[in-house]
C-alpha positions in Angstrom: 119.4 94.9 85.4 117.4 94.9 82.1 116.2 91.3 82.8 115.0 92.3 86.3 113.1 95.2 84.9 111.4 92.9 82.3 110.5 90.4 85.1 109.2 93.2 87.3 107.1 94.8 84.6 105.7 91.4 83.6 104.8 90.6 87.2 103.2 94.0 87.6 101.2 93.4 84.4 100.0 90.0 85.6 98.9 91.5 88.9 97.0 94.1 87.0 95.3 91.4 85.0 94.4 89.6 88.1 92.7 92.7 89.5 91.0 93.3 86.2 89.7 89.8 86.1 88.3 90.2 89.6 86.5 93.4 88.6 84.9 91.6 85.6 86.9 93.5 83.0 89.6 90.9 82.3 90.3 87.3 82.0 87.3 84.9 82.4 89.3 81.7 82.3 91.8 79.8 84.5 90.6 81.7 87.6 92.0 84.9 86.0 95.6 83.5 86.0 97.2 85.0 82.8 100.3 82.9 83.0 98.3 79.7 83.0 95.8 80.9 80.4 98.5 82.2 78.0 100.5 79.0 78.2 97.7 76.4 78.4 94.6 78.1 77.0 91.2 76.8 78.2 90.9 74.2 80.9 90.7 70.9 78.9 88.8 69.3 81.8 86.0 71.7 81.0 86.4 71.8 77.2 88.3 68.6 76.2 88.5 69.6 72.5 89.2 73.4 72.3 89.3 74.9 68.8 92.5 76.8 69.4 95.6 76.4 71.5 98.4 78.8 72.5 101.8 78.2 71.0 105.3 79.1 72.2 106.5 81.7 73.0 103.1 82.3 74.5 102.9 86.0 73.8 100.0 85.8 71.3 100.9 82.9 68.9 98.2 80.3 68.5 97.1 77.4 66.4 93.6 76.5 65.2 92.8 72.8 65.7 92.2 70.8 62.6 89.1 69.1 63.9 87.2 72.4 64.1 85.5 74.6 61.5 86.5 76.4 59.3 89.6 74.3 58.7 87.5 71.1 58.6 84.2 72.0 57.0 82.6 69.0 58.6 84.3 69.5 61.9 83.3 70.7 65.3 81.6 74.1 65.6 83.2 76.6 67.9 81.5 76.8 71.3 80.8 80.1 73.1 83.8 79.4 75.3 86.1 78.8 72.3 85.1 82.1 70.8 85.3 84.1 74.1 88.5 82.6 75.3 90.1 83.2 71.9 89.1 86.9 71.9 90.5 87.2 75.5 93.7 85.4 74.4 94.2 87.9 71.5 93.6 90.8 73.9 95.6 89.8 76.9 98.5 87.5 75.9 100.2 89.6 73.3 100.8 92.2 76.0 103.5 90.0 77.6 107.0 91.1 76.3 108.4 87.7 77.1 107.3 84.3 78.5 109.1 82.3 81.1 108.8 78.7 82.3 106.8 77.6 85.3 109.3 77.3 88.2 107.0 76.6 91.1 106.4 73.2 92.8 104.2 70.8 90.9 102.2 72.0 87.9 101.1 75.6 87.2 97.4 74.6 87.0 97.6 73.1 90.6 99.2 76.2 92.3 97.9 77.5 94.6 94.7 75.6 93.8 93.5 73.6 90.8 92.4 76.0 88.1 
């Protein structure tokens, strides 16, 4: 019963985030899909060298990439997308109580469309 309540509240939270993203007040990346954004970060097809990546258990943990500033003083500067997506990650992803695995067909980034 407790597990079902967690799953239900997480699903409701993700639906709320989807609505917020559509209204312009929420997630700007991964087509407003918080599961995909919180587990994969930015779309590496659009930014092949992001300056941060999400880390398991995907509820707010992250790692700065060593090829970016300030870790590497001669490294890549953060792009506007690096900064904005990191701010959104710190705001949205820690709200998840728990993170599960993708259980759908194929890859999460291809369902229901590539995003």
